[in-house]
C-alpha positions in Angstrom: -49.9 -52.2 -63.8 -51.1 -52.9 -60.6 -53.9 -50.8 -59.3 -53.2 -49.3 -55.7 -55.6 -48.9 -53.2 -55.5 -45.7 -50.8 -54.8 -46.6 -47.9 -57.1 -46.3 -45.2 -57.2 -43.9 -42.5 -57.5 -45.3 -39.0 -60.5 -44.3 -36.8 -59.6 -43.8 -33.1 -62.7 -43.6 -30.3 -62.2 -42.2 -27.2 -63.5 -44.5 -24.5 -62.9 -42.5 -21.3 -66.4 -40.3 -21.3 -68.3 -43.6 -21.9 -66.3 -45.4 -19.2 -66.5 -42.5 -16.4 -70.6 -42.5 -17.0 -70.4 -46.2 -16.5 -69.2 -46.0 -13.3 -71.4 -43.3 -12.5 -74.1 -45.2 -13.1 -72.7 -48.2 -11.0 -72.0 -45.7 -8.0 -75.4 -44.6 -8.5 -77.2 -47.6 -8.4 -75.1 -49.1 -5.7 -75.9 -46.0 -3.6 -79.7 -46.0 -4.4 -80.3 -49.8 -3.9 -82.0 -50.7 -0.9 -81.4 -54.7 0.3 -84.1 -56.4 2.0 -83.1 -57.5 5.8 -83.6 -60.8 7.1 -86.7 -60.1 9.0 -88.1 -58.4 6.0 -87.7 -61.3 3.8 -88.9 -64.0 6.1 -92.2 -62.0 6.7 -95.1 -64.0 5.3 -98.0 -60.9 6.1 -99.1 -57.7 5.4 -100.0 -54.9 7.9 -103.2 -52.6 7.1 -102.6 -49.7 9.6 -106.0 -48.2 10.1 -106.6 -44.5 9.2 -106.8 -42.0 12.0 -108.3 -38.8 12.6 -108.4 -36.5 15.9 -111.4 -36.8 18.2 -112.6 -32.9 18.2 -116.3 -33.7 20.2 -116.3 -31.8 23.2 -116.9 -33.0 26.8 -120.0 -32.9 28.3 -120.5 -29.8 30.6 -122.0 -32.5 33.4 -121.3 -36.0 34.1 -117.3 -36.1 33.9 -114.7 -37.0 36.3 -111.7 -35.2 35.7 -108.2 -36.0 36.9 -105.9 -33.0 36.8 -102.2 -33.4 36.3 -100.2 -30.6 37.0 -97.0 -29.1 38.5 -97.7 -27.2 41.8 -96.2 -24.1 43.1 -93.3 -26.6 45.0 -92.7 -27.8 41.7 -93.7 -31.5 42.5 -96.5 -33.5 40.2 -99.6 -33.8 42.3 -103.3 -34.9 40.8 -106.5 -33.0 41.3 -109.8 -34.8 41.0 -113.1 -33.0 40.2 -116.9 -33.8 39.1 -118.7 -31.2 37.2 -122.0 -32.7 38.2 -122.6 -30.7 41.4 -125.6 -33.4 42.5 -123.0 -36.1 41.8 -120.2 -34.6 43.5 -121.3 -34.9 46.9 -122.6 -38.9 46.7 -119.2 -39.7 45.2 -117.3 -37.8 47.9 -119.5 -39.2 50.6 -118.9 -43.0 48.8 -115.3 -42.3 48.7 -114.8 -41.1 52.3 -113.1 -38.2 51.9 -111.9 -35.9 55.2 -114.8 -33.3 55.9 -111.7 -30.7 55.6 -111.5 -31.3 51.6 -115.2 -32.6 51.0 -116.4 -29.2 50.4 -114.3 -28.6 47.6 -115.2 -29.1 43.7 -111.6 -29.7 42.8 -109.6 -32.4 46.0 -106.3 -32.0 45.8 -104.8 -35.4 45.9 -100.9 -34.7 45.8 -99.6 -38.1 44.4 -101.8 -40.4 46.8 -102.9 -43.1 44.5 -105.1 -44.7 46.8 -107.4 -41.7 47.3 -107.4 -41.2 43.7 -108.3 -44.8 43.2 -111.1 -44.5 46.0 -112.4 -41.4 44.3 -112.6 -43.6 41.0 -113.9 -46.4 42.5 -116.7 -44.2 44.3 -117.6 -42.2 40.9 -118.5 -45.7 39.2 -120.4 -47.0 42.5 -122.3 -43.8 41.9 -123.0 -44.7 38.0 -124.5 -48.0 39.2 -126.8 -46.9 41.8 -127.9 -44.1 39.4 -128.6 -47.1 36.7 -130.6 -49.0 39.2 -132.6 -45.9 40.0 -133.2 -44.5 36.3 -131.8 -47.0 33.7 -133.8 -45.3 31.0 -132.3 -42.1 31.4 -128.9 -43.2 32.7 -125.6 -41.4 31.5 -122.4 -42.9 32.7 -120.0 -40.5 34.1 -117.2 -40.1 31.7 -113.7 -40.0 33.2 -110.9 -37.6 31.3 -107.4 -37.0 32.0 -106.4 -33.0 32.0 -102.4 -33.2 32.0 -99.6 -30.5 31.6 -97.8 -30.7 28.2 -94.8 -31.1 30.7 -95.7 -33.6 32.7 -93.6 -37.1 32.2 -95.2 -39.9 30.4 -94.3 -42.1 33.4 -96.5 -40.2 35.4 -99.6 -40.1 33.2 -98.9 -43.8 32.8 -98.9 -44.6 36.4 -102.6 -42.7 36.1 -104.0 -44.6 33.4 -102.8 -47.9 35.5 -104.9 -46.8 38.6 -108.0 -46.2 36.4 -108.0 -49.3 34.7 -107.4 -51.4 38.4 -110.7 -49.5 39.3 -112.7 -50.5 36.0 -112.2 -46.9 34.6 -111.1 -48.3 31.3 -112.6 -46.2 28.6 -111.2 -42.1 29.1 -110.7 -39.1 27.4 -107.4 -36.6 26.9 -108.3 -33.1 27.2 -106.3 -31.3 24.5 -106.3 -27.8 23.2 -106.9 -27.5 19.4 -103.7 -26.5 17.1 -105.2 -23.8 15.9 -106.0 -22.1 19.7 -102.1 -22.1 20.3 
């Protein structure tokens, strides 16, 4: 008598969920992979950027020449120039050969006249060199500052900076408002 082996029952594995997961993983990796651009792959250097913090130092009460840029009552952009030190102001305004009608003002309206602005900046620098020759021990150079309305187009501020640089005033500050103040 022959022994009869019981029939093996078949084993079925449903592969549909595994295929779905494989395609989901494949699409996930395809969408999240970032390929190097040609420029990045050719780059043989690294750039270490400096850490910057806001300079919160106050401008001195005297010894500052301020160029103000604002929108006047006619809607045009205009420049004004002032020097905080009254003793230096008269000497600078005389050296700039300003008309008598505006020489007595603390705030000189310039309009868009970059030539007059250049003369005032140069006169301020010449006044500094005269002060340095007279008293080099306690000499403090006049600091330049730009006080501009936030709605002024940067092209106008850039033009002002170029005028200042052309007259040798290469170091200047921007007057800003602390964010906590408004």
